[in-house]
Structures are given as structure tokens and as C-alpha cells.
N, C-alpha and C positions, 0 to 999 in steps of 0.2 A: 504493500500500500504506500509506503514511504517513497519507494522508487517511482511509482506512478505519479505521485504528487510532485516530485522533483522534476520529472520529465515535462509535466504540464505547466510548471511555473514559468511565467513570461520573463523574457529578457528585460532587465531594468531599462526604462526608457532613456535614461541618461547614457547608459552604456551603449545602447544602440545608436544614439545621436553621435557620440564621440567616435564610434567605430565607422559610421558612414562618412563623417568628416575626415577621419584619418585616411580611409581608402581613397576618397575623392582627391584630397590634397597630395597624397603620395603618388597616385597614378598620374595626376596632372603634371606634377613636377618631373616624374620619371619620364613621361612621354616627351615633354618639352626639352629636357636636358638630354634625353636619349637621341632625339632628332638632331639637336645641336652637335652632339658628339659625332654622329654619322656624317654631318656636313664637314666636320673637321678631319675626317678620315679615321676616326676612332670607332670602336664598336659601340653599339647602343648601350650595352651594359655598363660602359664607363660612365655615361651620363646618368644612368639609372642608379648606380651605386652613389654617385655624387649627390643625387637628390636626397638620399637618406642621410648622407653626411651633413648636408646643409640644414636639414630639418631636425637633426639629432643633437646630442650633447656637445658636439664639436662647434656648432655655430649658433643655431636658434636658441639653445639654452642660455647662451651668453648674451645674445642680442636682445631677445625678448623672453625672459624666463617665465613670465606669467602666461604668455601664449603657449610656450612649450609645455609647461606644466599642465595646462588644460587639455592640449591636443594629445599629449602622450603621458597620461598619468601612470603612476607606478603600481596601480592596483593589479593584482594577479589576474583576475578574471578578464579585465580589459586588455591586458597584454596578450593573454592567450587567444583572444578573438583574432587579433592581427596575426599572431603566429600561425594559427590554423590556416588562414588564407595563404600565407607564404609557403607553408609546407605542402599544401595542396598544389600550388603552382610549381614548385620545384620537382615534385614527384611526377607530374604530368610532363614537365620539360624533359626530365631524364627518360621517361617512358618513350617520348617522341624520338629522343636520340637513339634509344634501343631499336625502335622501328626502322631507323635509318641504316642499321648495320646489315651489310650483305653477308649472310652467314657463310655462303660458299667462299667468298673472298676471305672472310675471317679465318676459315680453316686453312686456306692457302697461306695466310699471313701469320699463322699461329707461332711459328718459329721466330720470325723477325720481331713480332710484337712482344714475345716473351723476353728476348734479348734486350730490346729497347727498354722494356718496363723494368727489368731487374737492374740494368746499368743505371737508368735514370732514377731509380729508387735508392740503390745501395750507396752510390757516391754522395748524393746530398745528405743521406741519412748519416753517413760517417762524418761528413763535414759538420753537420748540425750537432752531432754528439760532441765533436771536438770543440766547437765554439761555445757550446753550452757548458762544457766542463771547465772552461777558463773564464766564464762570464762572472764578473764581480758584482756585488751588491751596488746599486739597487735592482739591477736586472734580475738577479736571483734573490728571491725573498729570504729573509733570515728564517732559519729553522727548516728550510727545504734542503733535502739531501742533494749534494752536487750531482751524484749519479742519476738520481731520478729526474732532476731538472734537465740534465744533459740529454737523457733519453727522450724526454717530452719535446724538447726543442728539435731534436733529430727527426722525430715522427712528424712534427708540425711542418717542417720545411721540405719533407720528401714527398708530400702529397701532390696530386694533380686534381684540380677541380673538374669533375665530369660535367656538372651543370654549366659551368662557365665555358669550358672548351666546347661543349656541345652547341651552345648559343653562338659562340664565335665562329665555329665552322659553318653553322647554318647561315649566319649573316654574310660570310665570305663566299658561300656557295661551294665549299670544299668538303662537305660531309661525305660525298660519295667517291671522292678521288682517293688515290692510293695513300697519300700523306694523311688525309683526313681519317681514313679507316685505320691506319697504323697508330695515329695519335689517340684516337678514341679507344681502340682496343688496348693499347699499352696503358692508357690512363685508367681504364677500368681495372686492369690487373694491379696497377699501382695502388688504387684506392682500396681494393679488397684487402691487400696486404697491410696497407696503412691503418685501416680500421681495426684489423686484427691486432696489430702492434699497439694501437691506442688502447684497446681493451686490456691487453697485458699490462701496460704501464699503469692504467687506471686501477687495475686489480692490485698491483704492487703498492700503490699509494694507499688504498683503502684497507687492504688486508695485511700489508707489511711483508708478505711473502707469497709466492706462487706455487700452487700444487700442480700435479700432472693433469687433474681434471680441468683446471682453469685454461689449459692449453688445448687439450683434446676435445673439449665440448664445442667451442666455436669452430674448430677445424671440421669436426664431424657434421655440424650443422651446415657448413659451407658445402661439403661434399654431397650432403643430402639434397641441398637445393639444386645443385648442378644435375645430379642424377634424376631427380624428379622432373626438372624442366626438360631434360633430354628425352624422357620417356612419356610418363603420364601427362605432364604439362603440355608437351608438344601435341599430343593427340587431342586433348581437351580444347586447345586453342584452335586447331584446324577444324574441328567439328563446329565450334561456335562461330567461326568465320564463315563456313559454308551455310550455316543456318541463317546468319545475318544477311548474307548475300541473297539468299532465297526469299527473304521476307520482302514485303512491299514498302516497308518503312525505310526511308532514306537515311534516318538517323540511327538505325539499329547498329551499324558498324562502329559509329563513334562511341555509343554507350557501351558496346562490347569491349572495345579497346580500353576505355576508361576503367571498366570493372576489373579487367585483368591486371592493369597497371596498379590500381589501388589495392587489389587483393594480394598481388605479389608483394607489395610494400608492407602490408599488414602481416603477411606470413613471415617474412624475414625479421621484421621488428619483433614479432612474438618469440622468435628464436634467440633474441639477443643480438642479432646482426643489424646492420644499418638498413632502414627501409628503402633507401636509394638503391641498394643492391637488388632488392626484389622488384622494384619498379623497372629497373634497366633490363633485368632478365625477362620480365613479362613483356616489355616492349620488343625485345629481340624475337620472342616467340610470335607475337602478333605480326611483326614485320615479315617474318619468314613463313607466315601462314597464307600468303598469297593475297594480301590486302592490296587493292588498287589505290594508287595515290590520290586521285580526286575525291575519293570517298571520305578521307580523313582531313581534307582541306579545312572544313569548318573548325575541327578541333585544333589544328595547327594555328589558325588565325586567332582564336581566343587565347590560346596559351602564349603565343609570341607577342600579342599586342596588349594583353591585359594581365594575365597571371604571372608571367615571367618578369615584366617590369615591376610589378608589386613585390615580388619576392626579392629582387635585387635591391629595391629601394628600402625594404624592411631590413635587409642585411646591412646596408649602409647606415641605417638608423642606429645600430648598436655600436658604431665605431666612434670612439672618443679620441680624437687626434690632438687634443690640447696638451697632452703630456709631452709632445715633441718640442715644446717651447724650451724645455730644459736641455742645455748643451750636451750633457753627459748622455742622456737618453737618446738624443738625436744622433750622436756619434756611434753609439752602440747599435742603434737601429740601422744606420748606414752600413756598418760592418756586417750585420746579419743579412741585410738585403743583398750585398755583394756576394756573400757566401751562398745564399739561396739560389740566386740567378746563375752564378758560375757553376755550381754543383749540378743543377738540372741540365744546363747546356753541355757540360762535360759528359754527364751520363748519357744523354740522348745522342751525343756525337759518337761516343764509344759504341753504344748499342747499334746505332745506324750504320757505322762503318763495318761492324761485325756482320751486319745483315746485307752488306753490299750496296748501300745507298751512296749517292754522291754527296759532296760537301753542302750544296744548296739544300738538298733534301734533309740532311742532318741538322742544318740550321733551322729549317722549318719545324722539324721534330722538336728541337730544343725550345723554340718559341712556343709551340703548342703545349708541350709538357710543363712549361714554366707557369702557366696560368693556374693559380692556386685558389683564388676567389673565396667563396663562402665556406668551402670545405675547411680551409685553414682557419677561417674565422670561427667555425664551429669547434674545431679542435682547441683553439685558443680559449674559447669560452669554457670548454670542459676543464682545461687547465686552471683557469681563473677560479672556477667553482670548487675545484679540488684543493686550491691553495698552493698548487705547484708553481703557478705563474703569478707574479704581481702585476700591478697596473702597467708598469713600464714594459715588461716583456710582452704582455698582452697587446699593448699599443704597437710595439715593434712588429709583432707577427701579423697584426691586422694591416699595417702599412705594406708589408711584404705581399700580402694577399691582393691588395688594391693595385700596387705598382705592377706586379707580374701579370695581372689580368689586363691592365691597360696596355702594357708594352707588347703583349703577345700578338695581337692582330696585325699591326703594321709590319712587324718582322716576318710573320708567317706569310702575309700576302706577297711581300717582296721576294722572299726565298722561294716560294712556290712558283712565282713568275719567272725567276731566273732558271729554275729547274725545267720548267716547261719550254722556255726558249732554247735551253741547251739541248733538250731532247729533239726539238724541231730542226736544229741546225746540224744534227748528226746525219750523215748520208744514209738513206734507207731507213731512218728511224720512223717508228709509227707515231701517230699523234698521241698526245697525252690521253690518259685513260678518261673515259666518259665519266662525268660527275652526276650522271643520272642512271646508275646501274639498274639493269632489269631485275625485277623481283623485289626491289626496295621501294620504300615509300618516299616520294619526293617531298621534302620539307624545306625547300629553298625559301629563305627569308624574303617576304614581299617588299621590304623597304628598300 
């Protein structure tokens, strides 16, 4: 009876008013600044992140604290409303990226993607652990174990943000090309390993020690997800796709895709894994189930024009960059940024060369793998909540996330252009691979 009463309780009128104003202001600013960023040759997400920064504690809280306090109150329920919209958007965005994966090509690229992923993960991980081990206070909070802090910094800078790089690749029209497929495949492997490492470090912080079950349980769950997706999940998705195509409802395929993406996210989240992993796997299954591109165009339009901008603006809203006004923090942040960028480029270059790619392609890989975005912000937030990171280290990691996400698109565009021109200039060379591979969903950004 209590549960029914709670479900029927109306949302407080003031909460609803604030939520509607929040979404309106965030979306308006994200779209305006996103469009301005595109005109300047940057990805739209750069402007969308900036919208959150300007409306958050970095700027608006100092310029108009009363307005900021009303617009973004610290009440838990109010915050969770906005969070829910952002999470919904990022899960669908990652699901769309999964639908864009050409499974046949992924099988052919499995070897190179694994090499690129491991090299671009291990090298920055080692460098991050090294710089974390020598970081002095105030970057390392008093009472935090140097070893734990070093491991956390290493994990934070070795990630690649699948949501960010997915949107960048879509905006540049590179998702279906060889480089786009390699970057996306390697980024997924990177993030799976990084989330696993994060769970181990978090368990070490909370429990003080790790047992065999702490390692084996998430590994077993991950293996189970892959096996289920390749067998039962694949069969279920194909049957659902055929049923949706046979129906006379033009929206049946869209709702089917959304149900699988959200269901996959819920399943992996229930296992203690990241919901983003389940959303991506479900998206891959939907994309490989024979879905025709025009059918999902409405879903793509809503996600890319509304939900994704809201998500990135909400992520920027949590960034407080005012701590960079302190010279010591600024210097340490610059050092961390250099190590993070150089480590990813070095790792991607090594992995790319081992896979037989040319220099331009390796640079493109490094640019794509460098985009850390909100994934690093999430990891930094976890570290802050656990007490492993202080405000200074958190601010540094957030800045790394923003800078690497902004610098990735122009370098990626230029490097891919050089690689394509080099291929065309070779005698007898075939044209660059089509960026609209058969059997995949065309999700090219309309802007």
C-alpha cells in the first residue's frame, strides 16, 4: 500500500518548474554554443560542454549566485531529475554508436584493435601511475595512500570516452571508415578494461584489500555478457527486428531499438558493470540484425539534437575550473595534461605501427583515442566521493577531459585527410574505404 501511495504522489510543483527551466536553458545554450563551435571548426560537443561550464560553479555561481542557486539547487531529488535525462541521453548515444559498428569488419579488425587498445591503455596507465606516485600535496590529499592515489590517476588518464568519440566520429562522418571503426573498437576495449580496473581500485579503497572473488566476479560477468549476446541475445534481436519490420507501425523499429539498448544497460548495471557497456553491446546486436538506416533516422535526430547536447551540457555543469587560478595547481594540471596526451599518442602510435598502419593513420588513432570526455569526469567524480582525489586533482582531471575532447576532432580530421590523399596518390591504389558500409546503420550527423 505504501508503495502504491508513493508511486501516485505528484511531483512537487516547484521541482517540476525548476526542472523545465533547467532543461530549457541548458538545451538553448548547448545548441547555440554547439552551433558556434561547429562554425569555428570544432565539434559541437565542445560548445555543449562549454554551456555547462558557463552555467555551472565555474562562472554563473560567481557572476550571479542567486540565479545559480535557484536554477541548480543542491536538493537531491532535483539533481536526480536532471541526471536521469542525461543518463538516458548518453545510453541512447552509445547505443547508436553500437548500431554503427560493422560486425564483419570488426572481426577482421579484431587483431589490430586489440593491439591498439592495449598499447594505448598500458602506456598512459604506466605514465599516470608514475606521475601520481610523485605528485605532492595538495594534488594528493593528506591521508591518501600514495599507491592508491597513483593507481587512481593511472586509471583516470588511460580511458577513452566512447560517448565523446562516438559523437565526434558521427559529426566528422568517419564512423564507418577504417580509422573510425578501429578507434571505436579499441576505445570500447579500453573502457571495458578501465572500468574493471576502476572497480578494483575502488574495492581496494573501501575494503582495504582485494580477494580473489573481487577479481573473478566482474570478469565472469563480462564473459557472460559476451556469450549471451553472441548466442541468445543475437537470436532475440533478429526475431524482434523481423517482427518490427513486418508490422505496419512505422515507429515499431525505433521503440524496439530503444528497448534493447535500455534493457542491455539495465542488465549490465545489475551485474555491477557499467550500463554503457550493455547499451553498446545491445546497439551492436541491433545494428547487425539487418536494420535499414532510414528506419532509425527519427531516433538519431532526437538523440543528436536534443538528448546528447543535454547530456554534455549537464556534464559541463559539474566542472568547477576556478581552482586553476592557483599557480601550483595550474602547473601540476599542465604536467598531467602533457603526460595524458603524450601517453595516448605514444600508445596509439605503437599499436598502429604494430598493426601496419601509416604515420597519418597512427596520428588519427592517437587523436581519437585521446578524447576522454565525461568518462574521465565520471571516474574523477568517483575518486572525489571516495576521498582518493581532492578538489585540485579532480579539477586537473576534468580539464584533461575537456582539452583532449576539444583537440581530438581537428587533429583527427587533418590526419584522416592526409591518409586519404596519400592512398589516392599511390599508383593503382583503391579509393578510401566507403564511410557508409553495407549492413550498418547510417548515422551521419545532419549538421
